[in-house]
C-alpha positions as CSV (number, residue, x, y, z in Angstrom):
1,M,33.9,13.1,-1.2
2,S,30.2,13.8,-0.4
3,K,27.2,11.1,-1.2
4,K,24.2,12.9,-3.0
5,I,21.2,13.2,-1.5
6,I,17.7,13.4,-2.8
7,T,14.7,14.3,-0.4
8,I,10.9,14.5,-1.7
9,G,8.2,15.7,0.8
10,R,4.5,14.7,-0.2
11,T,1.2,15.1,-0.1
12,Y,-1.0,12.1,1.2
13,G,-1.8,10.3,-2.3
14,S,0.7,12.2,-4.2
15,G,2.5,9.0,-5.5
16,G,6.0,10.7,-4.1
17,R,6.6,8.1,-2.4
18,L,6.6,5.6,-5.9
19,I,8.2,9.0,-8.1
20,G,11.0,8.8,-5.3
21,R,11.6,4.2,-5.4
22,E,11.5,5.1,-9.2
23,V,13.8,8.0,-9.2
24,A,16.8,6.0,-6.5
25,N,15.9,2.8,-9.8
26,K,16.5,5.5,-12.5
27,L,19.8,6.7,-10.8
28,G,21.0,3.7,-8.8
29,Y,20.5,5.3,-5.8
30,A,19.5,3.5,-2.5
31,F,16.0,4.2,-1.6
32,Y,14.9,5.1,1.7
33,D,10.6,5.5,3.2
34,K,9.7,2.3,5.6
35,E,13.3,1.2,5.8
36,L,13.9,3.7,8.3
37,I,10.9,2.8,10.2
38,E,13.2,-0.6,10.9
39,L,16.5,1.4,11.8
40,A,15.2,4.2,14.4
41,A,13.4,1.0,16.1
42,K,16.5,-0.4,16.6
43,E,18.8,2.9,17.1
44,C,16.2,4.0,20.1
45,G,14.5,0.9,21.4
46,F,10.6,1.3,20.2
47,S,8.9,-1.7,18.5
48,P,8.8,-0.7,14.4
49,D,5.0,-0.6,15.1
50,F,5.2,2.2,17.5
51,I,6.9,4.2,15.4
52,K,5.0,3.4,12.6
53,A,1.6,4.4,14.6
54,N,3.7,7.6,15.9
55,E,6.1,9.1,13.8
56,Q,4.4,11.7,12.7
57,R,1.7,12.4,15.4
58,S,2.7,15.4,17.1
59,A,1.0,15.8,20.5
60,F,3.2,18.3,22.6
61,G,4.5,21.3,22.6
62,F,7.3,22.7,19.9
63,F,10.7,20.7,20.2
64,A,13.2,23.4,18.6
65,N,16.4,22.5,16.7
66,L,17.9,20.0,19.4
67,A,18.1,16.5,17.9
68,S,19.2,18.2,14.5
69,Q,21.9,19.1,16.8
70,G,23.1,16.3,17.9
71,F,21.6,16.4,21.2
72,S,21.6,13.5,23.5
73,Y,18.7,11.6,24.9
74,S,17.4,9.4,27.7
75,K,14.0,7.5,28.2
76,D,14.3,9.8,31.8
77,T,14.4,13.4,30.2
78,L,12.1,13.3,26.4
79,P,8.7,11.5,25.6
80,P,8.3,9.1,23.2
81,A,7.2,10.8,20.0
82,D,11.2,13.4,20.9
83,M,13.1,10.3,21.3
84,L,11.6,8.9,17.6
85,F,12.3,12.0,15.9
86,V,16.0,12.0,17.4
87,A,16.8,8.2,16.7
88,Q,15.2,9.5,13.2
89,C,17.8,12.5,12.9
90,K,21.0,9.8,13.7
91,V,19.9,7.5,11.4
92,I,19.2,10.2,8.3
93,Q,22.2,11.9,8.8
94,D,23.9,8.2,9.2
95,I,22.7,7.2,6.2
96,A,22.8,10.3,4.4
97,A,26.8,10.0,5.5
98,K,27.5,6.8,3.3
99,E,25.3,6.6,0.5
100,D,23.8,8.3,-2.2
101,C,20.5,7.5,-1.8
102,V,16.5,9.5,-2.2
103,I,15.2,10.4,1.4
104,V,10.9,10.5,1.0
105,G,9.5,12.5,4.4
106,R,10.1,12.4,8.0
107,C,11.5,16.2,7.6
108,A,14.9,14.4,5.7
109,D,15.0,17.7,4.2
110,Y,15.4,20.4,6.9
111,I,17.6,17.3,8.8
112,L,20.0,17.5,6.5
113,R,19.8,21.4,5.0
114,D,23.6,21.5,6.0
115,F,24.6,18.6,4.2
116,E,26.3,19.8,0.1
117,E,24.7,17.6,-1.9
118,C,21.1,17.2,-1.8
119,L,18.3,18.2,-3.8
120,H,15.3,19.0,-1.7
121,V,12.0,17.8,-3.8
122,F,7.9,18.8,-2.7
123,I,5.7,16.6,-4.5
124,R,2.1,17.8,-4.3
125,S,-1.3,17.1,-6.3
126,T,-4.9,17.9,-7.3
127,E,-7.8,17.0,-4.1
128,E,-9.0,14.3,-7.4
129,D,-5.8,13.1,-8.5
130,C,-5.3,12.2,-5.1
131,I,-8.8,11.0,-3.6
132,H,-8.2,8.5,-7.1
133,R,-4.2,7.2,-6.3
134,V,-5.9,6.9,-2.4
135,T,-9.2,5.0,-3.4
136,T,-7.0,2.9,-6.3
137,Y,-3.7,1.5,-4.3
138,Y,-4.3,2.3,-0.5
139,G,-7.7,1.1,0.5
140,V,-9.4,4.0,1.1
141,A,-13.0,3.7,0.5
142,R,-14.2,6.8,-1.2
143,D,-16.7,8.5,0.7
144,K,-13.4,8.9,3.4
145,A,-10.9,9.3,1.0
146,A,-11.0,13.3,1.0
147,E,-11.5,13.9,4.7
148,E,-8.5,11.1,5.0
149,I,-6.1,12.9,2.7
150,K,-6.9,16.4,5.3
151,K,-6.1,14.4,7.8
152,M,-2.6,13.3,7.0
153,D,-2.0,16.0,5.5
154,R,-2.2,17.8,9.1
155,Q,0.2,15.8,11.1
156,R,2.1,16.2,8.2
157,G,1.9,19.7,8.8
158,A,1.8,19.5,12.8
159,H,5.0,17.3,13.0
160,C,7.0,19.4,10.6
161,K,6.1,22.9,12.3
162,R,6.8,21.3,15.8
163,Y,10.9,19.9,15.2
164,T,11.9,21.9,12.6
165,D,9.2,25.5,13.0
166,R,9.3,25.5,9.0
167,T,5.6,25.1,7.2
168,W,5.2,21.9,5.4
169,G,5.3,22.1,1.7
170,A,6.3,26.1,1.4
171,A,8.2,26.8,-2.0
172,E,11.2,28.2,-0.3
173,N,12.6,25.7,1.5
174,Y,13.1,23.2,-1.4
175,D,14.9,23.3,-4.7
176,L,11.7,22.0,-7.4
177,M,8.2,21.8,-6.7
178,L,5.9,19.4,-8.7
179,N,2.3,18.3,-9.8
180,T,2.2,14.3,-10.5
181,A,-1.2,15.6,-11.8
182,R,0.3,18.0,-14.3
183,F,3.3,16.4,-15.5
184,G,2.5,12.3,-14.7
185,I,5.1,9.7,-12.7
186,D,7.0,9.0,-15.0
187,G,7.4,13.2,-15.8
188,C,8.2,13.7,-12.4
189,V,10.1,11.1,-12.4
190,E,12.5,12.3,-15.3
191,L,12.3,15.9,-13.9
192,I,13.9,15.0,-10.8
193,A,16.1,12.8,-12.5
194,E,17.6,15.7,-14.8
195,A,17.3,18.1,-11.8
196,A,20.0,16.1,-10.2
197,Q,22.1,15.7,-13.0
198,R,22.5,19.2,-13.5
199,A,22.8,20.0,-9.6
200,F,25.4,16.9,-8.8
201,H,26.8,17.6,-12.0
202,P,26.7,21.0,-13.2
203,S,29.1,20.8,-15.4
204,R,27.3,17.9,-17.4
205,G,24.3,19.8,-17.1
206,D,23.3,18.8,-20.7
207,S,23.2,15.4,-20.4
208,V,19.8,12.7,-18.9
209,Y,19.8,10.2,-17.6
């Protein structure tokens, strides 16, 4: 029986990570975000600190789709950033094969594009709402918040393009796109939970969690 997976892409400061955790709690799914760092570290032999610092920094050319196709790698054949992506692909695929879960970021929507029971979600918000969130909860200085948001989103977009040849945040890559400034954190959680109900249990689509 296929496991049920929800992937969540998100702009920086949109609240996507919090939404993902709350959705996982609501549905009784496992939750993976920063937890993937430790798992990828074990897979490729890098330290968690190295992975945290480099997992979305793409300074090299386009890598194509080798990792998601089971490409075999070694320290002699790939740059560290590419090795890291390959390791994260394996970790994400292994997780998706063993348990119902919510996975935040890390191109999981692409890596799991061939899995049957996947709901792919993208969370965004207004600049004002993102600035409020990063200054209130992430400790970013108010005068640096707008630029930090742009920088992080540029990194995520470049990472996505490099490893998937997709445009990050493009509607065609997701089943559901939500604006937290419009629906709020709780509203987004409810909408994703209902969408999962309809996607994974269509015969019970009129009931909600």
